[in-house]
C-alpha positions in Angstrom: 0.0 0.0 0.0 2.8 2.4 0.9 4.6 1.6 -2.4 1.3 2.2 -4.3 0.9 5.6 -2.7 4.5 6.4 -3.4 4.2 5.5 -7.1 0.9 7.5 -7.4 2.6 10.6 -5.9 5.6 10.2 -8.2 3.3 10.0 -11.2 1.4 13.1 -10.0 4.6 15.0 -9.7 5.9 13.9 -13.1 2.6 15.2 -14.6 3.1 18.5 -12.7 6.7 18.7 -14.0 5.4 18.4 -17.6 2.9 21.2 -16.9 5.6 23.3 -15.2 7.8 23.2 -18.3 5.0 24.8 -20.2 4.6 27.8 -17.9 4.5 31.0 -19.9 7.2 33.3 -18.5 5.9 36.3 -20.3 2.5 35.9 -18.8 4.0 35.4 -15.4 6.1 38.5 -15.8 3.0 40.5 -16.7 1.4 39.4 -13.5 4.5 40.4 -11.5 4.7 43.8 -13.1 1.0 44.4 -12.5 1.5 43.7 -8.8 4.7 45.7 -8.6 7.8 45.1 -6.5 10.8 47.1 -5.4 13.1 45.6 -2.8 13.4 48.1 0.1 16.6 46.4 1.5 14.9 46.2 4.9 16.0 42.5 5.4 12.7 41.9 7.2 12.3 38.6 5.3 15.5 37.4 7.1 14.2 38.3 10.6 12.1 36.2 12.9 10.2 39.1 14.4 8.6 39.8 11.0 7.3 36.2 10.4 8.5 32.8 9.5 12.0 33.2 8.1 12.6 29.5 7.5 14.5 29.0 4.3 14.4 25.5 2.8 17.5 24.6 0.8 18.1 21.6 -1.5 21.4 19.6 -1.7 22.6 21.4 -4.9 22.0 24.8 -3.2 23.9 23.7 -0.1 26.8 22.7 -2.2 26.9 26.0 -4.0 26.9 27.9 -0.7 29.6 25.6 0.6 31.8 26.0 -2.5 31.4 29.8 -2.4 31.9 30.4 1.4 34.3 27.5 2.3 31.9 26.6 5.2 31.1 23.1 6.1 27.6 21.8 5.4 27.0 21.6 9.2 27.7 25.3 9.5 25.2 26.2 6.7 22.1 24.0 7.4 20.2 22.2 10.0 17.4 19.5 9.6 13.9 20.8 8.9 12.0 20.8 12.2 9.7 17.8 12.5 7.7 15.7 15.0 7.6 12.5 12.9 9.2 9.5 14.5 10.0 5.9 13.8 9.2 2.9 16.1 12.4 3.6 18.1 11.6 7.3 18.6 14.1 8.6 16.1 13.0 11.8 14.3 12.5 11.8 10.6 12.3 15.0 8.5 12.4 16.1 4.9 15.1 18.5 3.5 17.3 21.1 5.2 16.9 24.7 6.3 19.4 27.5 6.6 20.7 27.8 10.1 19.4 30.7 12.1 19.7 32.2 15.6 16.3 33.8 15.4 17.5 35.8 12.4 19.2 34.1 9.5 22.8 33.5 10.5 23.9 34.9 7.1 22.4 38.3 7.9 25.1 40.8 9.0 24.4 44.5 9.6 21.4 44.3 7.3 23.3 42.6 4.5 23.3 39.0 3.2 26.7 37.4 3.4 25.7 34.8 0.8 23.8 37.2 -1.5 25.5 36.0 -4.7 24.7 32.3 -4.0 21.6 32.7 -1.9 18.9 30.0 -2.4 16.2 30.5 -5.0 13.5 31.0 -2.4 15.4 34.1 -1.4 16.0 35.2 -5.0 12.3 35.1 -5.8 10.9 36.5 -2.6 8.1 37.6 -2.1 6.8 35.6 -5.1 6.3 31.9 -5.4 4.4 29.4 -7.5 1.8 27.0 -6.0 0.3 24.4 -8.3 1.6 26.6 -11.2 -0.1 29.8 -10.0 1.6 32.9 -8.8 1.5 33.5 -5.0 2.7 36.5 -3.1 4.0 36.8 0.5 3.8 39.9 2.7 6.6 42.4 1.8 6.9 46.2 2.2 8.3 46.2 -1.4 5.1 45.2 -3.0 3.5 47.8 -5.2 6.8 49.3 -6.1 7.8 50.2 -9.6 9.4 47.3 -11.5 10.5 47.2 -15.1 9.5 44.5 -17.6 13.1 43.2 -17.7 13.1 42.8 -14.0 9.7 41.1 -14.0 11.0 38.7 -16.7 14.0 38.0 -14.6 11.9 37.1 -11.6 9.5 35.1 -13.7 12.4 33.0 -15.1 13.8 32.3 -11.7 10.3 31.4 -10.4 9.8 28.8 -13.1 13.3 27.5 -12.6 12.7 27.3 -8.8 9.3 25.6 -9.3 10.8 22.9 -11.6 13.7 22.3 -9.2 11.2 21.8 -6.3 9.3 19.2 -8.3 12.4 17.4 -9.4 13.7 17.4 -5.8 10.4 15.9 -4.6 10.5 13.2 -7.3 14.1 12.2 -6.5 13.4 12.3 -2.7 10.4 9.9 -3.2 12.4 7.6 -5.4 14.9 7.1 -2.6 12.5 7.2 0.3 11.9 3.8 2.1 9.8 4.9 5.0 10.6 5.9 8.5 12.9 3.0 9.4 15.3 3.0 12.4 18.9 3.4 11.5 22.3 4.2 13.1 24.6 7.1 13.3 22.3 9.6 15.1 18.7 10.1 16.1 17.5 12.5 13.3 17.1 11.2 9.8 16.9 13.8 7.0 15.5 12.5 3.8 16.4 14.4 0.6 17.1 13.7 -3.1 20.5 12.2 -2.1 18.9 9.6 0.3 19.0 9.3 4.1 21.3 11.4 6.4 21.5 10.4 10.1 22.6 13.1 12.4 22.7 13.6 16.2 20.0 15.8 17.7 22.3 16.8 20.6 24.7 18.5 18.1 22.0 19.9 15.9 22.1 23.4 17.4 25.9 23.6 17.7 26.7 23.6 14.0 28.5 20.3 14.5 25.9 17.8 13.3 
């Protein structure tokens, strides 16, 4: 039954991937331009006091940040918070998030230390695609003047991000074998590269 559900979900995602490839960037850009956006450089999207500043990052994005900064993976990300457990009480979660100490750890004096290699979710904020439709998060920059060229740039990144998210989900499911007890830690992170067991006691120290 579990395998049947897994295969059905993969099939659904593969269909969504085909639809995503056909997204009209020009139409998307027109929607963005109609809404308007001008970044105010307030960095509120990086701060906990202004809402959920959790940033999901995929393996290829983690690697890009690692290569650019020279930091270890453990200094960049931490497991996505989860309450799911296996029969032995080990925690299971999906994907990684940028480390934060309330605010994103890469925010320094209002500036992003990894701006050039920041994740796509940051590059496209406050816009996102949900089931192929444009969504907008709260942001003080909304309504600002934006050129057609800038709108097209965001639209292209949004489509790229959306396709990457679907591909990541498919690869994750293909490697997912359920919440089975393992060894090497008591948190298991499932992503497109498989299972990663880490120690919850070291999770908040940057030494997982």
